[in-house]
N, C-alpha and C positions, 0 to 999 in steps of 0.2 A: 252185756247184762244177761246172765243166764237165769236169774230169778227176778221176781217182781220187786221193784224198788219200793221202799217206804215212801209215803206221800210227804212232800215238803210241809213244814209247819208254815202257816200263813198268818200274817198279822195285817189288819187294815190300818194303814198309817195316814191316810188322808182322802178327803173328797172335796173337790173344787168345782163349783158351778162354772160352766164354760159358755153356755148360751141358753136363752129363754125364748120360747114362743108360746102362743096361746095353748097349743095342745101337747107340747113336749118340751122337756128341759134336758139339757145335756150336762154331764159331769165328767170330770177326769178323776178316776179312782186310782189310788196308789196302794200297792201291796208290798210287803216285805216277805220274801220266800226264803226259808232256811232249809238247807239240804241235810237230812240226818244220815244220809248214806255215805259210805266210804268210797264213793265213786261219783264223778260228775254226772249231772242230769241235763242233757240237751232238751230244752222245752221248745215247743213250736205251736203255741196257741193256748188261749184261756177263755173260759166261759164263767160268768158269775151272776148270781142273783143276790140281792141284798134286801133283807126285811128289817123294818123298824117297828118295834113294839108289836111284833107278830104279823104285821101287814106288809104285803109286797111293796117295795119302794122303787128299786131300779134294777136293771139288768144290762149286761154288757158282754162284749166279746173282743178278742184281740187275736191277730195272726202274727204278732211280734214273736221273734225267736230270742231266747236267752239261754245261756248255759250256766246252770248253778254249779259252782265249784264244789268239790267233795268237801263235806262238812262245813260248807260256807253259805253265804247268803247273797241275795241280789234284790234290787227293787224293780218292780214292774209297774207300769202305768197303762191304763186302758180307758177307753171311752165307754160310757154307760148312759142310759136314758131312763127317764121316768115320765109317766103320763101325768097330766095336770091333776087328775083325780087322786093319784097317789100322793102328790105333793100337798094338795089341799087337805087330805086326811091327816097327814103328819102335822101340818100347821095347826089344824083344829085340835088335835090331841095335846100338843104342847101349849097352845094358847088357853086351853081349858083350865090349866093350872093344877090338874089332878096329880100330875107327877112332873118332876123336873128331870127324872132319869129316863133316858131313852135306851132301850135294849136293842141291840142289833144282832143279826144272824146272817152270816155270809156263807153261801154254798156255791159249788160249781165244779168245774173240771180243769185239770191241767193236762194238756196233750203233749206226749213225748214224741221226739223225732223218730227214734228207733228203740225198741220195736214199736209198731203203731199201737199204742195203748194210751189210756188216760188214767190219771190219778185223781182222787177226790180233793177238792179245795174246801176248807172249812175254817171259820173263825167266828167267835161270838163274844159279846161283852156288853158293856153299857157305858154311857157317858152322861155327864151332868150338864143340863141346859139352864141351871138356875142363874147363870150370868146374864140371860136375857132379861130377867126381872130387874137386875141392877142397871141395865142399859136404859130401861124405860123411866127410871127415876131421875 
């Protein structure tokens, strides 16, 4: 690679709660990465931060390696954690009923094997939590 590659397009595809303790909760975060480059991208690590409704929620890292095929995609999973205060803030916001829409913003870095450089990781969107009201009825 003689020029800096374009960053992969990132889509948050899932978050699964994996463990709970009094001070920290662990999640498994799933991302879909799409390579816009006409050459494969060997990746060797990831860092991410996820904000919900503008508030910090979780952060994670991974040393997993994956090679994105040229003009192709791959799914990556990584562990992430949140502190009890972040989780309680989100529950409070959703329970207040002020909004059923939760906005998310995911930022971070994708580390390439060669050359030793990183590319930005970014995704944002929103999801509807109104189904929680229907569960309580």
